[in-house]
C-alpha positions in Angstrom: -15.3 294.0 -36.6 -14.3 292.8 -39.9 -11.2 291.2 -39.1 -13.2 289.2 -36.0 -15.1 287.2 -39.0 -12.0 287.1 -41.3 -11.3 283.6 -42.8 -8.1 282.1 -42.9 -6.5 280.6 -46.4 -6.3 277.2 -44.2 -10.4 277.4 -43.3 -11.1 278.4 -47.2 -9.1 275.4 -48.3 -11.2 272.9 -46.0 -14.3 274.6 -47.4 -13.4 274.0 -51.1 -11.9 270.3 -50.2 -15.4 269.8 -48.5 -17.3 270.9 -51.3 -15.3 269.3 -54.3 -15.2 266.1 -52.0 -19.0 266.1 -51.7 -19.7 267.2 -55.3 -17.3 264.7 -57.1 -16.6 262.2 -54.5 -19.6 262.0 -53.1 -21.5 261.4 -56.6 -18.7 258.7 -57.0 -20.2 257.1 -54.0 -24.0 257.7 -54.3 -23.8 255.4 -57.9 -21.0 252.7 -56.9 -22.7 252.2 -53.7 -26.3 252.0 -55.1 -25.1 249.6 -57.9 -23.2 247.8 -55.2 -25.7 247.0 -52.8 -28.2 245.9 -54.9 -25.4 243.4 -56.9 -24.8 242.3 -53.1 -28.6 241.7 -52.4 -28.8 239.7 -55.7 -25.5 237.5 -54.6 -26.7 236.8 -51.2 -30.0 235.6 -52.1 -28.3 233.2 -54.3 -28.9 229.5 -54.2 -25.5 229.0 -53.2 -25.2 231.5 -50.1 -29.1 231.8 -49.0 -29.0 228.5 -47.6 -26.4 230.1 -44.7 -28.5 232.1 -42.3 -25.5 234.9 -42.0 -26.6 235.4 -45.9 -29.8 236.7 -44.3 -28.5 239.0 -42.2 -26.4 240.4 -45.2 -29.2 240.9 -47.2 -30.7 243.1 -44.7 -27.8 244.7 -44.0 -27.3 245.7 -47.9 -31.1 246.8 -47.8 -30.5 249.1 -45.1 -27.2 250.4 -46.8 -29.3 251.3 -50.0 -31.9 253.2 -48.3 -29.5 255.0 -46.2 -27.7 256.2 -49.7 -30.9 257.3 -51.0 -32.3 258.9 -48.0 -29.1 260.5 -46.4 -26.2 260.5 -48.3 -27.9 261.6 -51.4 -29.4 264.6 -49.8 -26.1 265.6 -48.0 -24.2 265.7 -51.4 -26.8 267.6 -53.3 -26.5 270.2 -50.4 -23.4 270.3 -49.4 -21.7 269.9 -52.7 -24.1 271.3 -55.0 -26.3 273.8 -53.0 -29.4 272.3 -53.5 -31.4 272.0 -50.4 -34.7 270.0 -50.2 -35.5 268.4 -47.1 -36.2 271.3 -45.5 -39.0 272.2 -48.1 -41.7 271.1 -46.0 -41.8 270.0 -41.9 -43.0 266.2 -43.2 -39.8 265.8 -45.3 -37.3 267.1 -42.5 -38.9 264.9 -40.0 -38.8 261.9 -42.2 -35.1 262.6 -43.5 -34.0 263.0 -40.1 -35.8 260.4 -38.7 -34.4 257.7 -41.5 -30.8 259.0 -40.7 -30.9 258.4 -36.8 -32.6 254.8 -37.4 -30.7 253.7 -40.5 -27.6 254.6 -39.2 -28.1 252.1 -36.2 -29.8 249.3 -37.9 -27.1 248.8 -40.8 -24.1 248.4 -38.1 -26.7 246.2 -35.8 -27.1 243.7 -39.1 -23.3 243.6 -38.9 -23.5 243.2 -35.0 -26.1 240.2 -35.6 -24.3 238.5 -38.5 -20.8 238.5 -36.1 -22.9 236.6 -33.2 -24.0 234.2 -36.1 -20.5 233.4 -37.2 -19.4 232.9 -33.4 -22.2 230.3 -32.9 -21.6 228.7 -36.3 -17.6 228.4 -36.1 -17.8 227.3 -32.5 -16.3 224.0 -31.4 -19.3 222.9 -29.4 -21.5 221.3 -31.8 -24.9 222.1 -29.9 -23.4 225.6 -30.3 -23.7 225.8 -33.8 -27.1 224.3 -34.4 -28.0 227.7 -32.8 -27.4 229.3 -36.1 -30.7 229.0 -38.0 -33.3 231.1 -40.4 -35.5 231.4 -37.9 -33.3 233.1 -35.2 -32.1 235.5 -38.3 -35.7 236.7 -39.3 -36.5 237.1 -35.8 -33.3 238.8 -34.9 -33.9 241.4 -38.1 -37.6 242.1 -37.7 -37.2 242.7 -33.8 -34.0 244.8 -34.0 -35.3 246.8 -36.7 -38.9 247.4 -35.2 -37.1 248.2 -31.6 -34.8 250.7 -33.7 -37.5 252.5 -35.6 -39.7 253.0 -32.6 -36.9 254.4 -30.6 -36.1 257.1 -32.8 -39.7 258.1 -33.5 -39.1 260.8 -31.4 -37.5 263.0 -34.3 -41.1 262.6 -36.0 -42.2 265.4 -33.3 -39.2 267.4 -32.1 -37.6 268.7 -35.4 -38.3 271.3 -36.8 -37.7 273.9 -39.9 -35.7 276.6 -38.5 -34.8 280.2 -40.3 -31.3 281.2 -39.8 -31.1 284.1 -42.6 -33.1 285.3 -45.3 -32.9 282.3 -47.6 -31.3 280.1 -45.4 -33.6 276.9 -43.1 -31.9 274.1 -41.6 -33.7 270.9 -40.1 -33.1 271.5 -36.5 -34.4 270.8 -32.8 -35.8 273.7 -31.0 -35.3 272.0 -27.7 -31.9 272.7 -26.0 -32.3 269.6 -24.3 -33.0 267.4 -26.8 -29.8 268.7 -28.5 -27.8 267.6 -25.8 -29.6 264.3 -25.5 -28.9 263.4 -29.1 -25.6 264.8 -29.1 -24.3 262.3 -26.0 -26.4 259.5 -27.8 -24.8 259.8 -31.2 -20.9 260.0 -29.0 -22.4 256.9 -27.2 -23.3 255.1 -30.3 -20.2 256.0 -32.2 -18.2 254.7 -29.4 -20.1 251.1 -28.5 -21.1 250.1 -31.7 -17.6 250.1 -33.3 -16.0 248.7 -30.2 -18.6 246.0 -30.3 -17.9 245.2 -34.2 -14.5 244.8 -33.1 -14.7 242.7 -30.3 -17.4 240.3 -31.9 -15.1 240.2 -35.2 -11.7 239.1 -33.0 -14.1 236.4 -31.0 -15.0 234.9 -35.0 -11.3 234.9 -35.7 -10.5 233.0 -32.5 -13.4 230.5 -33.3 -11.8 230.0 -36.9 -8.5 229.7 -35.4 -9.5 226.9 -33.1 -11.5 225.3 -36.3 -8.3 225.2 -37.8 -6.1 223.4 -34.7 -8.6 221.2 -33.9 -10.5 218.8 -35.7 -14.2 218.8 -35.1 -16.2 216.1 -33.7 -20.0 216.0 -34.5 -21.9 215.1 -31.5 -24.3 212.0 -31.1 -27.5 213.5 -33.0 -25.6 214.4 -35.9 -22.7 211.2 -35.9 -23.0 209.4 -39.4 -25.4 212.0 -41.1 -22.6 214.5 -41.5 -19.3 212.9 -43.0 -15.7 214.7 -42.5 -15.9 215.9 -45.9 -19.3 217.7 -45.8 -18.3 219.2 -42.7 -14.9 220.4 -44.2 -17.4 221.9 -47.0 -19.7 223.9 -44.5 -16.4 224.9 -42.5 -15.2 226.3 -45.9 -18.2 228.0 -46.9 -18.4 229.8 -43.2 -14.8 231.0 -43.7 -15.8 233.1 -46.8 -18.2 234.3 -45.0 -16.4 235.2 -41.9 -14.1 236.8 -44.3 -17.0 238.9 -46.0 -18.2 239.8 -42.5 -14.7 240.8 -41.2 -13.9 243.3 -44.1 -17.0 245.0 -43.6 -16.5 245.5 -39.7 -12.9 246.6 -40.3 -14.2 249.2 -43.1 -16.8 250.0 -40.8 -14.5 250.9 -37.6 -11.7 252.9 -39.1 -14.5 254.9 -41.4 -16.4 255.7 -38.1 -14.1 256.6 -35.4 -12.9 259.9 -37.2 -16.5 261.3 -36.6 -16.1 259.6 -33.4 -13.2 261.9 -32.4 -14.7 264.8 -34.0 -17.8 264.6 -32.0 -15.8 263.8 -28.6 -13.4 267.1 -29.4 -16.8 269.0 -30.1 -18.4 267.8 -26.6 -15.3 268.5 -24.6 -14.7 272.2 -26.0 -18.1 273.4 -26.3 -18.2 275.8 -23.7 -14.5 277.1 -25.0 -14.4 280.7 -26.6 -13.7 279.9 -30.4 -12.9 282.5 -33.0 -15.3 282.4 -36.1 -12.5 281.1 -38.0 -11.8 278.3 -35.7 -15.8 277.4 -35.7 -15.7 277.6 -39.5 -12.7 275.4 -39.8 -14.3 272.8 -37.3 -17.7 272.5 -39.5 -15.4 272.0 -42.4 -13.7 268.7 -40.7 -17.2 267.8 -39.3 -18.3 267.6 -43.0 -15.2 265.5 -44.0 -15.5 263.2 -41.5 -19.1 262.6 -42.3 -17.9 261.7 -45.8 -15.8 259.3 -44.3 -18.5 257.8 -42.1 -20.4 257.4 -45.3 -17.9 255.1 -47.0 -18.7 251.8 -45.2 -22.3 251.9 -46.6 -21.2 252.2 -50.4 -17.9 249.8 -50.9 -19.0 246.6 -49.2 -19.8 245.4 -52.5 -16.3 245.9 -54.0 -14.5 244.9 -50.7 -16.1 241.6 -50.7 -14.7 241.1 -54.4 -11.3 241.4 -53.0 -11.8 238.8 -50.1 -13.9 236.1 -51.6 -13.7 233.6 -53.8 -17.5 232.7 -53.7 -18.5 236.1 -54.0 -16.4 236.8 -57.0 -18.0 233.6 -58.8 -21.5 234.5 -57.9 -21.0 238.4 -59.4 -19.8 236.3 -62.6 -22.5 233.8 -62.9 -24.8 236.8 -62.3 -23.3 238.7 -65.4 -23.4 235.2 -67.2 -26.6 235.1 -66.6 -26.1 231.4 -64.9 
């Protein structure tokens, strides 16, 4: 019987890697991510960038990321890396933590989706299409999307429970098998559709940028005489900077989320297979490692933006110089 629960050296190595990754890497992500999100919000709220509707989406994106770091990444790091679990101390905290995890996990990438649509509009060769990118649309889209997904995930405020699995171990989980199947397939579907949608929208934005580079944009009759070529080029320059920022955020999100998608897909396919104790433990460790990878896009946006955008770097410099 003891051999049935024997753990291989490979699994032990995975568990150690999991613990140390969350213990040290997780702490780094939390510190750098929190600072980065706050600085990014300040940058996009500066006068130079806040005139552009895309900045509204990016401000919402970084607010969602900061909240995600505090409500999900921090508890995960404390639990997996340091063995400190507090979300199961009360039923209310358990349900609130799961609810915020569900909601923010979709609200953050949805902000990128909305920003991508805005960039597609503003980089369109058609002047009337460009005019559809407005602050009013940005505020309405963010408010409606946030309210929809907050209401959509309200089920977790009712169906999640604190469950005791051993003498001193409690987990925040559901007691309904049907609900477990539903959220499993929902998470898998979300992890497939959202990155694919973001990748497609990013490619459309790139196509529009290339068209603008090859074709001279001619203002329509309503803007003729009020926008000169030099001013139009300046606007396009700022838009290209924001497109670069958006594309790097999309690229990082897609790359980091797909490992989690792969392990979720594997688990759904093999859920009825007979697995040894060692194999089960190895899969749990791999899932934690993939989850850590999924945390990365929420924490490094500020630093990737520094690399790809000169305007962003200048604004950060102005912040530290108190300009």
